[in-house]
N, C-alpha and C positions, 0 to 999 in steps of 0.2 A: 115606249122610249123612242125618241126621234133618231134619225140617222146621225145627226150632228152630235147628239149626246152619246151615242154608242161609239162614234169615232173618237170622241174626246176621252172616253173611258179606256179604249184600246191604246191610245197614245200614252196615257198615264201608266198603263201596265207595262208597255214596252220600255218606258223610261225606268221603271222600278225593277225590271227583270221579270223572269218567269217564276218568281217565288210564290209559294202558296201560303196562305195564312196559317199561323200556328194553331195546332189542335189543343184547345184548353183542357181536354181530358187526358192528353199524353203525359207520362211521368217525366219529370224534369230532374236530371242528374245534378245533384248538389253535393259538394264535399262538405262533410260535417267538420265542426271545429276540432273534434277529436282526431279525425283522420289527417287533418292538416298539421296538427301539432305533434303527432306521434312519431318518434324517431324510428328510423329503419332498423337500427341495431337492437331495439327493445323486443325481447321474446314475447310471443303472442299471449302467453298466460298472464302477463302483467299489463294493466291498463295504462300505467304511467311510470316514469322513472322512479317516482317516490315509492311505488309498490315494490320495485326491485330492490331499492336501498333498504326498505323495511325488512324484506325477506332475508337479505344478506346479514343484517344486524342480528336477526333472530337465530340464524345459523351459527354465527360466531358465538352467541351466548350458549347454545347447545354444546358446541365443541369445548367451550371453557368449563362446562359443568361435567364433562366426562372424567371418570377416575384416572388418576395418574400414578406412575410408579413413585414409591417413597424414596427419600434420600438414602435411607438405610433399611434393610430387611431384618425382621426379627425371626431368628431361627429356633427359638425356644419350643416351638410347636413340634419339632422333630422328636422331642422326648416322649410325647404322647403317642407317637406311632412307632416307637422302638427303633428309631433310625439314628445311628451314630454318625455324626457329622465328621467329615475328614478334618484332620488337623493341618492340612496343607492350605495355607492362606491363599496361595495363587489359584488353586482350584475354586475356592469359594468366591474369590474376587471375580474370576472369569464368569462364573455362573451368575453372579449379581449383575455384572455388566450386560450379559445377554438378556436378563430379565428386564433391566431398565431400557435396553434398546427396543424390546418388544412392548414396552410400556405396561408391564404386568403389575397389578396391585398386589398388596400383601395377601389378600384373600385368594387371588388367582394363583400365586406362587404356592401357597399351602395346598391348594387343590392339585396342582401339577406334581408337586413333590410327593404327596400322599398317594396319588395314582402310580407314580414311579415305584414307591415302596411296595405297594400291593403287587405290582408286576414282578418285582424281585422275589417276594415271598412265594408267588406262584411258581416261578422258575426253580426256586430252591426246593419246593415240595416235589416238583417233577423229578429233579435230580435225586432227591432222597428216596423217592419211591422206586427209582430205577436201580438203586444200589441194594446189595444184599443187607438184610436186617442185621443190626449190630446187637451184641449181647448187652444186657443191663449190667454195667460194670459194678454198680453198688451191690446188686444182688449176688453177682459172681464173687465179689470180694467177701461178702458175708458168708457165703458157702465155703469159701477157702479157709476162713478163720475157724469155722466149725470143724472142718476136717483136720487142719494142722494144729489147732489148739495153741499150746505154748510155743510150738516151733514155727509159728506163722512168720514172725519177723525174720528169723534166720533163714528160713527156706525162701522167703520172698526176696531177700537180698541176694541169695545164691542164684535164683532164677534171673534176676536183673543183670547180674554179671554175665551169666551164660547168654542172655539175649544180645548183649553187645558183640558177641562173636558171630552172630548169625547175619546173613545178608538182609538188607532192608526189605526186600520183597517177601521174605519168609514171614516177617512180622506184619506186613501190610495186607497180606492175602491169607485165606484159609490154607492150612497145611496141605490139604488134598488138591489144591489148585496149582501147585508148583512142584517142579522136580525135586528141589531141595527139601520141600516140606514132606513129600512122599517118602523120601529117603529117611528123614527123621522119624516118621511114623514106623517105617519098616524096622529101623534099628531099635526103637522102643519095644516093638513087638518081639524081636529076637532076644532082647535082653530081659524079657519077662516083665517089663514095666507097662505093657499093654496087652490086653487079651488077644490070643492067637486063635482066630476062628477055625483054623485047620486042626489044631491039636488040643485045644482047651475048651471042651464043650461045657464044663462046669462053670468056668469063668463067664462064658457067654450067657448061660442061664442066670447067673447071679447079676450080670449087668442088665439083663432084661428086667429082672425084678426091681433093680434100683431105678430103672427108667420109669417103670410103671408107678413106683412110689413117688418119684419126682413129678410125674404128670398129675397124680392125685393131689399133691401139695399145690401145684401151680393152678389147678382148676379152682381151688378154694381161695386163692389169693385175690385181694380186692382189685388188683390191677387188671384182672380179667373183665371187670365191670366198667372200666374207663371207656368212653365213647370212641367210635371210629374216627380216626384223624388225630387222636392224641398220641404223641410220639412214644411216650412211656408205655401206654396200653398196646399200641401196635407192635412195638418191639417185644413186649412180653408175650403177646399172642404168637408172634413169629417164632419165638424160642419154643413155645409149646408145640407148634406145628413141626418143628425140627425134631422134637422128642418123639412125636408120633412116627415120623419118617424113620427114625432109628429102629423102632419096633417092627416096622414093615420090612426092614432089611434082614 
């Protein structure tokens, strides 16, 4: 290359500046059509606004298919779980308003009320188990008829009249648990209507024989075969245990 040609080349370079020719292998930043058209407010998981609209429509359909509270609830199912509904319409109305507010279906209400009844039964059983066993009134009444015979009606009426003169706590609790009850037992003993363990050993022996006979009869009774948890069977066995306690005394 001649000096003139070189000078001419340098002059052209100075006129164009000190730019270097572009590297054909270097990556070229280009904005894709998708990046240019994508709105900034669109969540990343959606490629286009149409996808967001489609997802929203599907979500609306799912909400529309969810179970809803009925206009009126059917309470006939309470008969199957031995639950007596209150006759207070205000209480029932308030309960239904709450169920509708929670958007509970008929099936859900039946489940909630059944669980509530089960809890009531459990609490009642706990209370009953903590209370002293009560006598079987039908059996005691049958025994009384056997002992009094034809005088059953007249004696029973006389006892009822006498009971009205007693304080309420004497009738609600065992005689041995109250001062008035103990006084009644003491008076009965002194009047000869009850065995006196201090003076009447013959009566005590006779009473023991009667207790043993009563125990023998009770052990043969079919109620002894009732399963644990049956109220009739449990009360009957509790009465038998009390008979054994009398023997130990």
